[in-house]
N, C-alpha and C positions, 0 to 999 in steps of 0.2 A: 504494500500500500504506500503510495506517495503522498506525503503531507505538503500542504501549502504553507508558505511563510506567513507569519503574522504581519511582518513589516518588510517592505522592500526599500532599501536605501540606494539612492542613485548617486554614484560617485564614491571612489575609494581614496579620496584625499584625506587629509587629517580630520576634517570635520565629519565626513561620511564614516570613516572607520571608528572614530570616537563615538559617534551616535550608535553605530552598529554594536560596538562593544558594550556600551551602557545598556542598550535594550536587551541584548543577549544575556547580560548579567542579571537583568530583571526577569528572566525566564521567557522572553519572546523568541520565537523562531525567526531569524533574520537572514535575508539574502541581500548581498551587496552586488550591485551591477555597476560596472565602470566601462565607459567607452574607450578608455586608454588615451594616450596622447598627453600633451602638456596641460597642466592645471595649476591653480593657485598654490597648492601644496608643493609642487615641484619647484616653484619659484622661491617661496618663502621657507621651504624645507621644514615646515612645522613650527617656525618661529612665532612666538606670541609676543608681539611688541606693540602694545597700545600707544606708546609714546610716538613711535615712528609712524604708525597708521594715522595718528592725529595730525601729525605734521604734513604728511604727504597727501592726505585726503581732505584736509581742512575741516575736520570734524568739529561739531559743537562740543562744549564741555559735557553735555548729557550723553552724547554718543561715545565720547572718550571714556566716560564713567562706566558705560556698559561694557566696553572692551576691558577696562581694568578689573571689573568684577569677574568677567569670564577668565581673565588671566589668573586671578586669585584662587579660582576653583581648580585650576590645572594641577597643582602639586598633589592634591588628594586623589584626583582621577589617575594621575600617573602612578602613584603608589599602589592604588587598588588594582592596576593592570600590569604592574611590574615594569613600568617604563622608566628609563633613566632621564633625568633632567640635567641640562648643562646650563650653568649660570654665568657664562662669560658675558661680558658687556658688549656694547656696540659702539661704533665710532661714527660720528657725523662727518660725512664727506661732501655734503651739499653746500650750496652757497650760503653766506651770511649766517654763521654759527650763532652770533649774538641774537639775531631775530628768531632763530630756531629755539634757543633757550628761553627767550621771552614768551614765545607761543606756548611752550611746554608749561611754563609757570601759570598760564591762564587756566 
């Protein structure tokens, strides 16, 4: 007998796989479908960087706050799924570092 999945997740990037892992951990039968090819995860390599996203996407403070809350949930998720976190910093290589720092302080 073949059973159907409870949930189908489209995309095997960082968010899709995390969603699938969380749902599977809650007892759901999950199938992940990915078309292959480049995606956001292959560019960012799973980096969670709300500060950088805030700068590059000109996010509002509320949007940046949402990203920060998501980032803060990541360590517990990683531990629950046996994932290693790397805490190396990032270096700003864009124009006008002073303006970037001022924007981050907002």
